[in-house]
C-alpha angles and dihedrals in degrees: 000000000000123000090248093053091045090051091050092051092048091049091053090049091052092048091049091047091049092049090047092051091048091049091048090050091050091047090048091051092049090048090054093046092053095037108123087229092065102031096088092053090044090051090052092051090048090050090051092049092049091050091049090049091050091050092047093051097040105038107028113113127136086349129037117252094220106065143127088264090060093052091043091054092045094056095037091055096042104035092114091049089051092054091047090049092055092055092042091051091059091050096047092047087067093047090257135112140207115218095171098075097093092051090049090053089053094048093046091053092050093047090052091048091050102041101045096059088046089064099253109152114258096239091054091048092051093048091048090050092054092045090055088063094042092053093048089051091048090054091051091048093051091050091050096042105039104022097038094233117166108250090239092057095040094050091042090055092048090047091058091044094051093042089052091051089050090054090051092051092054139333092200135072111262122203119225108219101159110138095218093050091046090051091054091047094051098041111119144152107233127208128191131002137270123353093344094057119117135182147206110228130200093249089054091052092047091048093053092046087056089049091052092047091050091048092049094047094049099044107028107034140068087243090062094048089052092049091055089043092055090051094052091097103259097085090253097305092132091045089052090053089053090056096254118148099244097166095049091045091055089059095043095050093055089046087053091050091048091049089052088051090052091051090046089052090057091048092048090049088052089050096049101026088221146078125227133174092226093052114121098024102158092004090121087065090049087057096045095049097062090045092055093041088049091062104260109147108241091217090056138241100086132066146082137234091229089055088057089051090056089045090056089050091052089048093050095042091052089058090050093051092048090051091049089053090053093239125148115268093244088072085074089068091049094053093041087054090051091049092048092050091049095049094044089052089049090051090049092051093048092048091054090046090051090052 
């Protein structure tokens, strides 16, 4: 065979190999898109895109609805929910739950409002606020690990305990007027001018740092592997056989959730500039809803922090759309209930398909 003919044959082989590799890559991408493991998150992203499209078509006038200002406002208004959702994601991945987070947010706000006027330095107050959440999570973890409490019962008991302590601290709303705390709450990096300006606030930065920490812990550490192992359906028996520290992880994950609640309490206090004993009533459900909408399986073992981030965006955008329609705020609960029902049914269908 001549050199020219040989070159032509080799070229055809390379072209065929390239087309085969491209086809395999496309098939692999399609397989991942339609993998039951990714469908819930994909459905959440699709829901978010549809809501954005509806808003863009319906509410765009002299200015577009979809803009950096919209996303800035979404995360500024829901930074504390985002932090709670990260901690709740870790709990739900194990098949557990933390019902105490709303009570922790209330107690943290009151402690800040009490300690700052008493002259306690701001850094000490902030550390104490976070430790309140960490200690409540530690108590839940100990009850689950050593006393074999169901997470629902353990966190419910701690919720009542923390809420009771909040009532003892103060039964009235307390304003937070400390200059240092107000400066932290109002700090922002601004972009643009006039009505189209948007900003990145300190609570937003803190929330995304917590998201990154949660993502790293779940996907790049032994702790994360153990969390997913506990949620596999055998209460961590398989993870124990692999030498993973299941008992210790059960305590640590609730400490992480409690710490997130403490941080969220600080962010909520920055948002409202006050502390109140009835703050956070039902807030645990506001944290659970974005996690479920974001594709985390409520029975554990499957889910992603970034899915919960998208779930928080859906949750916040729904409130914006309802406000734009001029509807009462309670319609938010109605639509969130519809979304939750739809995504839980989707999870159920995918679980049966996986089995």
